[in-house]
C-alpha positions as CSV (number, residue, x, y, z in Angstrom):
1,M,-64.9,-116.9,123.3
2,N,-62.5,-116.5,120.1
3,Q,-63.0,-113.9,117.9
4,I,-65.5,-114.6,115.2
5,D,-64.5,-116.6,112.0
6,E,-67.2,-115.9,109.2
7,N,-66.1,-119.3,107.7
8,L,-67.3,-121.3,110.7
9,F,-70.8,-122.6,110.4
10,C,-71.8,-123.0,113.8
11,N,-72.2,-119.0,114.3
12,D,-75.4,-119.0,114.3
13,L,-76.0,-122.1,116.0
14,P,-78.5,-122.0,118.7
15,S,-77.3,-123.9,121.4
16,K,-74.6,-122.5,123.7
17,P,-71.0,-123.8,124.0
18,K,-70.3,-125.7,127.0
19,P,-66.4,-126.5,127.3
20,E,-66.6,-126.7,131.4
21,I,-67.7,-130.3,130.3
22,G,-64.4,-131.4,129.8
23,T,-62.7,-133.1,126.7
24,I,-64.4,-134.4,123.6
25,L,-62.7,-136.8,121.4
26,V,-63.0,-136.9,117.5
27,T,-62.3,-139.9,115.8
28,G,-61.8,-139.9,112.2
29,A,-60.1,-136.4,112.1
30,T,-58.3,-136.9,109.4
31,G,-61.6,-137.8,107.3
32,Y,-64.1,-135.5,105.4
33,I,-66.3,-134.5,108.6
34,G,-63.9,-135.1,111.4
35,G,-61.9,-132.4,109.4
36,R,-64.5,-129.6,109.6
37,L,-65.5,-130.3,112.7
38,V,-62.7,-130.3,114.9
39,P,-62.2,-126.5,114.4
40,E,-66.3,-125.8,115.0
41,L,-65.3,-127.3,118.3
42,L,-62.0,-125.4,119.0
43,A,-64.1,-122.0,118.0
44,R,-66.3,-123.0,120.8
45,E,-63.4,-123.3,122.9
46,Y,-64.2,-126.8,123.6
47,R,-60.8,-129.1,125.0
48,V,-60.4,-131.0,121.7
49,R,-58.7,-134.6,121.4
50,V,-58.5,-136.9,118.1
51,M,-58.2,-139.9,118.0
52,V,-55.8,-140.8,115.3
53,R,-53.6,-144.0,113.7
54,S,-51.0,-141.7,112.9
55,A,-50.2,-138.7,114.5
56,S,-48.1,-137.2,111.6
57,S,-52.1,-137.6,109.8
58,V,-52.6,-134.4,112.1
59,A,-49.4,-133.2,114.0
60,E,-49.4,-130.0,111.1
61,R,-53.1,-129.1,110.7
62,W,-54.0,-128.0,114.5
63,T,-51.8,-127.0,117.5
64,D,-53.9,-127.1,120.0
65,V,-55.6,-130.6,120.1
66,E,-54.3,-133.0,121.9
67,I,-53.6,-136.2,119.5
68,V,-53.6,-139.9,120.6
69,V,-53.1,-142.3,118.5
70,A,-55.2,-145.7,118.9
71,D,-56.8,-148.2,116.6
72,A,-60.8,-148.8,117.2
73,L,-59.7,-152.3,115.9
74,K,-56.8,-152.7,118.8
75,P,-59.1,-152.8,121.8
76,D,-55.6,-152.2,124.0
77,T,-54.9,-149.1,121.9
78,L,-58.6,-147.7,123.1
79,D,-58.9,-147.2,127.2
80,L,-55.4,-144.4,127.1
81,A,-57.3,-142.4,124.3
82,L,-60.8,-142.6,125.9
83,K,-59.6,-142.1,129.3
84,G,-61.1,-138.8,130.9
85,V,-63.4,-138.2,127.9
86,H,-66.6,-136.7,128.6
87,T,-67.9,-137.1,124.7
88,A,-66.8,-139.1,121.9
89,Y,-67.4,-138.5,118.3
90,Y,-67.5,-141.8,116.7
91,L,-67.0,-140.8,113.2
92,I,-65.6,-144.5,112.2
93,H,-66.8,-146.2,109.1
94,S,-66.3,-148.6,106.1
95,L,-65.0,-146.0,103.7
96,M,-62.2,-145.4,106.3
97,L,-61.4,-149.3,106.9
98,G,-61.0,-150.3,103.7
99,K,-61.6,-154.1,104.2
100,K,-62.8,-156.5,101.9
101,N,-64.9,-158.0,104.6
102,F,-65.9,-154.4,106.0
103,E,-69.0,-155.0,107.5
104,T,-67.3,-157.2,110.2
105,A,-64.5,-154.6,110.7
106,D,-66.9,-152.4,111.2
107,I,-68.7,-154.3,113.9
108,Q,-65.9,-155.0,115.5
109,A,-64.2,-151.6,115.7
110,A,-68.0,-150.5,117.1
111,V,-67.7,-153.2,119.2
112,N,-64.3,-152.3,121.0
113,F,-64.9,-148.6,121.2
114,R,-68.4,-149.3,122.6
115,D,-66.7,-151.3,125.4
116,A,-64.0,-149.2,126.6
117,A,-66.4,-146.0,126.2
118,N,-68.2,-148.7,129.0
119,R,-64.6,-149.1,130.9
120,Q,-63.7,-145.2,131.1
121,Q,-67.5,-144.4,132.1
122,L,-68.1,-141.4,128.9
123,K,-70.8,-139.8,129.3
124,R,-72.1,-139.4,125.7
125,I,-71.0,-141.3,122.5
126,I,-72.3,-139.5,118.9
127,Y,-72.7,-141.3,115.7
128,L,-73.4,-140.1,112.5
129,G,-74.4,-143.2,110.4
130,G,-77.0,-143.5,106.9
131,L,-80.2,-142.9,106.0
132,G,-82.3,-146.6,104.8
133,D,-85.1,-148.3,105.9
134,M,-84.4,-151.8,107.8
135,E,-87.3,-153.3,106.3
136,T,-85.7,-153.2,103.0
137,P,-82.8,-154.8,101.3
138,L,-79.9,-152.2,102.3
139,S,-76.7,-152.1,100.3
140,P,-73.3,-153.6,102.3
141,H,-72.4,-149.9,103.4
142,L,-76.0,-148.7,104.8
143,R,-76.4,-151.7,106.1
144,S,-72.8,-151.8,108.0
145,R,-73.7,-148.2,109.2
146,M,-76.9,-149.6,110.6
147,R,-75.3,-152.3,112.5
148,V,-73.0,-149.8,113.8
149,A,-75.5,-147.7,115.2
150,H,-77.2,-151.0,116.6
151,E,-73.8,-151.9,118.6
152,L,-73.1,-148.6,120.2
153,K,-76.7,-148.2,121.5
154,R,-76.0,-151.7,123.0
155,G,-73.5,-149.9,125.4
156,K,-74.4,-148.4,129.0
157,V,-72.6,-145.0,127.4
158,P,-75.7,-143.1,126.2
159,T,-75.3,-142.5,122.8
160,T,-76.7,-139.9,120.0
161,I,-77.5,-141.4,116.6
162,F,-77.6,-139.3,113.4
163,R,-78.7,-141.0,110.1
164,A,-78.0,-138.6,106.8
165,A,-78.2,-139.4,103.2
166,V,-76.1,-137.6,100.4
167,I,-74.2,-134.9,102.1
168,I,-73.2,-132.0,99.7
169,G,-70.2,-129.5,100.3
170,S,-67.3,-128.4,98.6
171,G,-64.5,-131.7,98.5
172,S,-67.1,-133.9,99.6
173,A,-67.2,-137.2,96.8
174,S,-70.8,-137.1,96.6
175,Y,-70.6,-133.7,95.3
176,E,-68.1,-134.1,93.1
177,I,-69.0,-137.0,91.4
178,I,-72.2,-135.0,90.0
179,K,-70.3,-132.1,89.3
180,H,-67.7,-133.9,87.1
181,L,-70.7,-136.0,85.7
182,V,-72.4,-133.0,84.5
183,R,-69.3,-131.2,83.5
184,N,-68.1,-134.0,81.1
185,V,-71.0,-136.0,79.8
186,P,-73.0,-134.3,77.5
187,I,-75.7,-137.2,77.6
188,L,-76.0,-138.7,80.9
189,T,-78.1,-142.1,81.0
190,I,-80.1,-142.7,83.7
191,P,-80.7,-146.2,85.6
192,K,-83.9,-146.8,87.0
193,W,-82.2,-147.0,90.2
194,A,-81.2,-143.2,90.0
195,C,-84.8,-142.4,90.5
196,T,-84.7,-143.1,94.0
197,K,-85.8,-140.3,96.5
198,C,-83.0,-138.9,98.8
199,Q,-82.9,-136.1,100.9
200,P,-79.4,-134.8,100.7
201,I,-78.1,-132.9,103.4
202,S,-75.2,-129.9,103.3
203,I,-72.2,-130.4,105.1
204,R,-72.7,-127.1,106.9
205,G,-76.2,-128.7,108.5
206,V,-74.5,-131.7,109.4
207,I,-71.4,-130.4,111.7
208,K,-74.5,-128.0,113.3
209,Y,-76.1,-130.9,114.1
210,L,-73.3,-132.9,115.3
211,V,-72.1,-129.6,117.7
212,G,-75.1,-128.9,118.6
213,A,-76.1,-132.3,119.9
214,L,-72.9,-131.7,122.0
215,E,-74.9,-129.1,123.6
216,V,-78.3,-130.2,124.2
217,D,-78.4,-132.8,126.8
218,A,-81.9,-134.2,126.0
219,T,-80.6,-135.1,122.7
220,A,-78.5,-137.8,124.5
221,G,-79.6,-141.4,123.4
222,K,-81.9,-140.8,120.8
223,L,-82.0,-141.2,117.5
224,F,-82.3,-138.4,114.7
225,D,-82.9,-138.6,110.9
226,I,-81.4,-135.3,109.4
227,G,-81.6,-133.7,106.3
228,G,-82.4,-130.6,103.9
229,D,-85.9,-129.5,103.0
230,E,-86.2,-131.5,100.0
231,I,-86.9,-134.8,98.8
232,L,-85.0,-135.4,95.2
233,T,-83.9,-138.2,92.8
234,Y,-80.7,-138.6,91.7
235,E,-81.7,-137.8,87.9
236,Q,-83.1,-134.3,89.6
237,M,-80.0,-133.7,91.1
238,L,-78.0,-134.1,88.4
239,R,-80.6,-131.3,86.4
240,I,-80.0,-129.0,89.2
241,Q,-76.4,-129.2,88.9
242,A,-76.6,-128.8,85.2
243,E,-78.6,-125.5,85.5
244,I,-76.7,-123.9,88.1
245,M,-73.3,-124.8,85.8
246,G,-74.9,-123.3,82.5
247,K,-74.4,-126.8,80.9
248,K,-77.0,-128.5,78.4
249,R,-77.2,-132.2,79.2
250,F,-79.6,-134.6,77.4
251,F,-80.5,-137.4,80.2
252,I,-81.9,-140.7,78.9
253,S,-83.7,-143.4,80.5
254,T,-82.0,-146.8,80.4
255,S,-82.7,-150.1,82.0
256,L,-78.9,-151.1,80.7
257,M,-76.7,-150.4,83.1
258,N,-75.7,-152.2,86.4
259,I,-74.5,-150.3,89.0
260,G,-71.4,-151.9,88.9
261,L,-70.5,-150.9,85.4
262,Y,-72.4,-147.3,86.2
263,S,-70.0,-146.8,88.7
264,Y,-67.1,-148.1,86.8
265,V,-67.7,-145.8,83.6
266,A,-68.4,-142.8,86.5
267,S,-65.2,-143.2,87.7
268,L,-63.2,-142.8,84.8
269,L,-65.2,-139.1,84.1
270,T,-64.7,-138.1,88.2
271,P,-62.0,-137.6,90.5
272,V,-63.6,-140.4,92.8
273,P,-62.1,-143.9,92.3
274,V,-64.1,-146.7,91.7
275,P,-64.3,-148.8,94.8
276,L,-65.4,-145.2,96.6
277,V,-68.0,-144.9,93.8
278,R,-69.4,-148.1,94.2
279,C,-69.9,-148.1,97.8
280,L,-71.6,-144.6,97.1
281,M,-73.7,-145.5,94.1
282,T,-74.8,-149.3,95.5
283,S,-76.9,-147.3,97.9
284,C,-78.4,-145.5,95.4
285,K,-81.1,-148.4,95.0
286,N,-82.2,-147.4,98.0
287,D,-84.8,-144.3,99.1
288,V,-82.9,-142.5,101.6
289,V,-85.6,-140.1,103.1
290,C,-85.9,-139.2,106.6
291,D,-88.6,-140.7,108.6
292,D,-89.3,-137.8,111.3
293,E,-88.0,-134.1,112.0
294,D,-87.4,-134.5,116.0
295,I,-84.4,-132.9,116.0
296,K,-85.5,-129.9,114.6
297,K,-87.3,-129.3,118.2
298,F,-83.9,-129.7,119.6
299,L,-82.0,-126.9,117.0
300,P,-84.9,-125.3,115.4
301,F,-82.3,-123.9,112.2
302,K,-82.7,-123.2,108.7
303,T,-81.2,-126.2,106.7
304,L,-80.1,-125.1,103.2
305,S,-81.5,-126.3,100.0
306,Y,-79.8,-128.7,97.7
307,R,-79.2,-125.6,95.2
308,E,-78.2,-123.5,97.9
309,A,-75.4,-126.4,99.2
310,I,-74.1,-126.8,95.9
311,L,-73.7,-122.8,95.1
312,R,-71.7,-122.8,98.3
313,A,-69.7,-125.6,97.3
314,M,-68.8,-124.0,94.3
315,S,-68.1,-120.9,96.3
316,R,-65.3,-122.2,97.9
317,E,-63.7,-123.7,95.3
318,E,-63.5,-120.6,92.7
319,Q,-62.2,-119.1,96.6
320,D,-59.7,-122.0,97.0
321,D,-60.5,-122.5,100.3
322,I,-61.9,-125.8,100.5
323,R,-61.3,-127.5,104.1
324,T,-61.3,-130.9,103.9
325,R,-61.7,-133.3,101.3
326,W,-63.0,-136.9,100.6
327,S,-59.4,-137.6,99.2
328,D,-58.0,-137.0,102.8
329,A,-59.2,-140.7,104.3
330,Y,-58.6,-142.2,100.7
331,P,-57.0,-144.8,100.1
332,P,-58.1,-146.8,103.1
333,A,-55.2,-146.3,105.6
334,H,-53.0,-144.4,103.5
335,E,-51.7,-142.7,106.9
336,L,-49.9,-145.9,107.9
337,A,-48.3,-146.3,104.6
338,M,-44.5,-147.3,105.0
339,K,-42.5,-143.8,105.0
340,L,-39.2,-142.9,103.3
341,H,-37.3,-142.4,106.3
342,E,-39.1,-146.0,107.5
343,V,-37.4,-147.9,104.4
344,K,-35.0,-150.3,106.1
345,E,-32.7,-151.5,103.7
346,A,-31.2,-148.8,101.1
347,I,-33.3,-148.0,98.2
348,R,-31.0,-148.6,94.9
349,F,-33.3,-148.0,92.7
350,T,-33.0,-144.0,92.2
351,S,-32.7,-141.3,89.7
352,S,-31.7,-137.5,90.3
353,Y,-32.4,-134.7,88.1
354,T,-30.6,-131.2,89.1
355,L,-30.7,-127.8,87.9
356,E,-28.9,-124.6,88.8
357,T,-30.8,-121.8,88.9
358,D,-30.7,-117.7,90.2
359,K,-34.3,-117.7,90.7
360,S,-34.9,-117.4,95.0
361,R,-35.5,-120.5,97.2
362,S,-39.0,-119.3,97.8
363,S,-40.0,-118.7,94.4
364,L,-38.5,-121.6,93.2
365,F,-40.0,-123.6,96.5
366,R,-43.9,-121.9,95.3
367,T,-43.7,-123.1,92.2
368,I,-43.1,-126.4,93.1
369,C,-46.3,-126.5,95.3
370,Q,-48.5,-125.7,92.8
371,I,-47.5,-128.8,90.5
372,G,-50.4,-131.1,89.5
373,G,-54.0,-130.4,89.8
374,K,-55.7,-127.6,87.1
375,E,-52.0,-126.4,86.8
376,G,-50.7,-130.1,85.8
377,W,-47.4,-131.5,85.2
378,F,-45.8,-128.7,83.6
379,N,-44.7,-129.6,79.8
380,S,-44.9,-133.6,81.5
381,S,-48.7,-133.6,81.8
382,I,-49.3,-135.9,78.7
383,L,-47.4,-138.5,80.1
384,W,-48.8,-138.2,83.6
385,R,-52.3,-138.3,82.3
386,M,-51.7,-141.2,80.3
387,R,-49.9,-142.6,83.5
388,G,-52.9,-141.4,85.3
389,L,-55.5,-143.0,82.8
390,L,-53.3,-146.7,83.1
391,D,-54.4,-146.0,86.8
392,R,-58.0,-145.9,86.8
393,V,-58.7,-148.3,84.2
394,L,-56.9,-150.5,87.0
395,M,-59.3,-149.6,89.2
396,G,-56.3,-146.7,91.0
397,V,-56.8,-143.1,92.0
398,G,-55.3,-142.0,88.7
399,T,-54.0,-138.3,88.0
400,S,-57.5,-136.8,87.7
401,R,-57.7,-137.0,91.8
402,G,-56.2,-133.4,91.7
403,R,-55.7,-132.0,94.8
404,R,-57.8,-130.1,98.0
405,S,-56.2,-126.2,96.7
406,T,-54.3,-124.6,94.2
407,K,-51.6,-122.7,96.0
408,Q,-51.6,-124.1,99.2
409,L,-50.6,-127.4,100.6
410,R,-50.5,-129.2,103.6
411,I,-48.9,-132.9,105.2
412,N,-51.2,-135.7,104.0
413,D,-53.1,-133.5,101.2
414,V,-53.5,-135.3,97.4
415,I,-51.5,-134.0,94.5
416,D,-53.3,-136.0,91.9
417,F,-51.8,-139.6,92.4
418,W,-49.2,-138.5,95.1
419,R,-49.8,-137.8,98.4
420,V,-47.8,-135.0,100.7
421,E,-45.4,-137.0,102.9
422,E,-43.4,-134.1,103.7
423,L,-43.1,-130.8,104.0
424,V,-40.8,-128.0,105.1
425,K,-40.9,-124.9,103.4
426,N,-38.4,-123.4,101.0
427,E,-36.6,-126.3,101.0
428,L,-38.4,-130.0,100.4
429,L,-42.1,-131.4,99.2
430,L,-41.6,-135.0,99.5
431,L,-44.6,-137.1,97.5
432,R,-45.8,-140.5,98.0
433,A,-47.1,-142.6,95.4
434,E,-50.6,-143.6,95.8
435,M,-50.7,-145.4,92.1
436,K,-50.8,-149.0,91.2
437,L,-47.1,-150.0,91.3
438,P,-45.4,-153.4,91.7
439,G,-43.5,-151.7,94.2
440,K,-43.0,-148.8,96.2
441,A,-42.5,-144.7,95.2
442,W,-41.5,-141.5,96.3
443,L,-40.7,-138.5,94.5
444,K,-38.5,-136.1,96.1
445,F,-37.7,-131.6,95.5
446,T,-35.6,-130.5,97.2
447,V,-34.0,-126.4,96.8
448,S,-30.6,-125.8,98.3
449,P,-28.1,-123.0,98.0
450,T,-25.0,-123.0,96.1
451,L,-22.2,-121.6,96.6
452,D,-22.3,-118.9,94.7
453,N,-25.5,-117.9,95.9
454,N,-27.6,-119.4,93.5
455,N,-30.3,-122.2,94.4
456,L,-29.8,-125.6,93.4
457,L,-32.9,-127.4,92.0
458,T,-33.2,-131.0,92.2
459,V,-35.8,-133.9,92.0
460,N,-35.0,-137.2,93.1
461,A,-37.0,-140.4,92.0
462,Y,-36.8,-143.4,94.9
463,Y,-38.4,-147.0,93.8
464,Q,-38.7,-150.1,96.2
465,P,-39.4,-152.9,93.9
466,R,-42.0,-155.8,94.9
467,N,-40.8,-158.5,92.9
468,L,-39.1,-159.0,89.2
469,F,-42.2,-157.4,87.5
470,G,-41.0,-154.7,90.0
471,K,-37.5,-154.3,88.5
472,I,-39.0,-154.5,84.9
473,Y,-41.1,-151.8,85.9
474,W,-38.2,-149.7,86.4
475,Y,-36.5,-149.8,83.7
476,V,-39.4,-149.8,81.0
477,F,-40.0,-146.1,82.9
478,L,-36.7,-145.2,83.3
479,P,-35.7,-143.5,80.1
480,F,-39.3,-141.4,80.4
481,H,-37.9,-140.0,83.6
482,I,-34.8,-138.3,81.9
483,F,-37.6,-136.9,79.6
484,I,-39.9,-136.2,81.9
485,F,-37.9,-135.2,85.0
486,N,-35.6,-133.1,83.3
487,D,-38.1,-131.0,81.3
488,L,-39.9,-130.5,85.0
489,I,-37.6,-128.8,86.7
490,K,-36.5,-126.5,83.6
491,E,-40.3,-126.0,83.9
492,I,-40.4,-124.9,87.5
493,A,-37.4,-122.3,87.1
494,K,-39.0,-120.9,83.8
495,R,-42.2,-120.3,85.7
496,S,-40.5,-119.3,89.1
């Protein structure tokens, strides 16, 4: 076994690793759950293959995994991805697919994957879905997850189905919504649907069940509900969060706010964009409680309470040690977005700003990599916040999306309404815009040596308009670039 990492979740798992079984495939490895699962499997010495739609999305994160490019909605790509696989984790769901008709897409993806698994004679599939009573009307999100589970079970490959409610952990969308609502709203209105019952589970518990099921053969082909030891209402969850944070909050019951409106308002007060908030909140109208605890017969470990899960999440944040975040896979299909080097025609709309300084390359680059999030955009923060608020009003990602870590960056990390497209230490940081724009935009920071032993700090903005309005947009905002970027590079040099 590898040296024990105290940050791993499965060190005290009652099951024993079985790396001899062969290759384990993880789909959705770029997401919140998949990104936590892969290192746990590697630590237990499994041979791991990750299935992604773009190799660049994980190439820098794990050097000891096999990467295969495939798409569950493209059946002809799946056979190679599943060839030689013993067990596949199916972690693909509607929040990843991002289509308006996501239910249809979800079902088709599951059918394609199931058929390929049959052809390749996999031994097992393990799927994480959502809790909900099929006898009651379900939200589209929960209904889709139920139907995916049904389609996977119809195949010849024994499929283990896990059903979970709200997942609490550092970087989870549910946790960040709850935390920021409590932090930012002194008077919280509680609609009737926030009084439904929920059995939240920590991210630690979810990962331990996923790994443990792989190591306990008797779980194959079975359905399990997983949750923590408490059943709470969403109001109680908010109250506990407020107590832990030491915030005195007033709770007022109301029947006036529908889920759509509540989701929109909540998105303006939290880092999570409205489409994702709405998807999660729509599921709040249903009770999501475990029907049984059969899984504990096979994996008898103590799950964290809701309070313990919150405290661990806050501790991770304080340590700046959030391993994965909901934004890793949002907006949907971001990994398929056009990269700067893929633009065929020359980009005519560009602006460049430079500053020569005697500061070292390493210190300059370190400061560059700290922009955004809590640190803001230095003296240009007000303009960025105004642009971010406009983006949020238009149901975009906004600047409040923040970042995973205040000090560390990796490819595909989020920085407010940008995403890291390329990163070369002490040389280059390339960001791709994900805000609402009438075109595509990139921002590139470079540090290069000069002939007189100084360093040249450069910021280049690239823009490809979609139409005439896109061109007008560029010229309207161009005067602001002069102020923003000149001020930004001066502040970078000053802080380095």
